[in-house]
N, C-alpha and C positions, 0 to 999 in steps of 0.2 A: 293815709297812714292811720292805723288804729293804735291807741295808747291804752294800756291796762294798768290798773293800780297794783300795788304790791300784793301778792297772793295772801300774805298774812293779814293785811288790811281788809282785803275782800272777804276773808273768812270772818273777821271780827264783825263786819257790817252785815253781811248777807247770810251767815250761818249761825247767827245769834239765836238764842232761845228766849222765850218770854220768861222774865224773872218773877219768881213768886215769893222769895224771901230776900230781905235786905240786911246788910251789915249795918250796925248802928253808927258807923263812922260818918261824920257829917261831910257834906259836899262843900266845895268852895262856894263862897257867897255869891259869886257871879255866874254860877252854873247855868241858870235860865238864860241869862244874857248871852253867854258864850254859845249856848245851844241855838238860840235864835239866829245869831250871827252866822252860824254854820249852815243853817237850813233856809235862810231867807230867800234864796234864789230858786226855791221849788217852783215848778211851772204851775201857772193857773191861767185860765182863759182870760183874755184881756188884761193880764197882769193884775187881776183883781185883789189877790192876797186877802181873802176874807178870814183866815184863821186868826183867832186871838187866844192867847194863853193866860190863864189865871193861876198864879202860884198860890197854893193853899197854905195858909199860915197854921201854926200850932193852935192858935185860938179858933180858927175856922174849921179845922179838921174834924172836931166832934160833931159839927153840924153836917158835914159832908158824909160821914160814915153811914148813917142810917139811910142815905139816899143811894147807896151802892147795893148791888146784889149781895146777899149774905156771904157768899164765897169770896168776895172781893174786899171785905172789910178789914180782916186781920192784916193782910199784906199792905193795905193802904195805911193802916194805923202805924206800922213800923217803918214805912218808906221815908227816907230823909227829905225827898222832894216829891210833891204831888202836883201835877198840872191838870187843870180842867181845860180841855180843848173845846173851844166854842167857835161858832160861826157868827161873824158880825153881819147882821141882817141889813145893815146900812152901809155896807162896803162901797156901794155905788157913789157915795159922797166923796170918796177918795179917788175915783177913776180919773177926773181931770188932772190930778197931780201925778198918779202912777202910770197913766197912759196919755202923756202930754201930746202925742201926735194925733190922737183921736178923742178929744174930751167929750164929744157928742155921744160917745158910747154910753155915758151915764144915763141918757134918756131911754135906753133899752130896758132899764130896770126900775122904772117909776112905779110899776105894779108890784106890790109886796109878794104875791104868789110867785112870780117869775124870779124875783130877787132871792127868796128863801131857798128855792130848789137849787139855783145856781150857787148860792153861798155854801150850802151843805155839800154839794158835789165837789166844789173846789177846795173846801176845807179838808175833806178827806184826802185829796191829793197831797196837800201840805202835811197832813197827819202822817202819811206814809214816810215822807222825808224826815219828819220829826223823830220817828222811831229809829230810822237809820242814823240820824245825827246823834241820838243818845248813845247808840252802840259805838259810833265812830269816836266819841269822846272817852270810850272805855267804861261806860256805865251800863248797868243792866236796865232794860226797859220792861215795864209791866203795863202794857196798854189794855184798857178795859172798855167795852161798850155795854157791859152789864151794869147799867146805871139808870136812875130815874132822871132822865135828862130834863124833863119838864119841871120837876121839883127843884133840881139844881139851878136851872135858869131862873125860876121864880124866886127862890130863897137866897141864892148866893151871888147871882150875877146882876149887873146893871141892866136896865131895859134895853132891848135891841140886840141881845146876844142869846144864842141858843146853844146849850151844852150838848155836845155830840159824843164825847168820850172823856175818859180820865186816864192819865198815864203816870205811873210811879217811876221814879228815877233814883238810882243809887248803886252802890257797890253790891254785887250779889252776896247773899248770906249763905248759911249752911243749907244744903239741899235746895238750892235756889231754882233749879230747873228740873222739870219732869223729863223722862226719856223722850227722845224725838218720836213723834207720831209719823205714820207713813204719809207720803206725798203722792199725788197723782202722777202717772207716767206722762212723758212728753206727748205721746200720741193721743192721750185722753184730753189734753189741753189745747194743742195746736191742730187746727183743721184748715186745710186749703179750701177756699171757696171760689 
């Protein structure tokens, strides 16, 4: 038996547009916590869960802005919530707790190079869910990879975390979305092999 979500909800989540302008109306104080609670079951290999979110305060935002691509600064400046999406490069320390049936899996990630690649790949899996979660809560999502991740990691994050993206969250403002760009046709994407 296949179950489908309400079509209106499906449109809200899957037909959303990237949000470029935000209404100044503040978000509820617990927005980041509600968002994480909604997306915490995103799949990751070995249940590793390497994504970490850093909520940017008004005091820190001026430090973040110059570390974004120029076209991403104005929208970030006005967004009511900005999250830095980072990979925890020491996620393996949590594996015995989050994968209790196979705690020895931690030993697969003792080499930093293996750990970093794995953390980045699985953080991006979680990031996709994060965007859908933002939309599901009725907010606009403005995800950006046009960032200086190395500088953000060095200047704003604790050691052991690598910034991969930034996402703005809020109620869409005036002219919040560009017209929809074309998508590839199904036969250009799916190939039987």
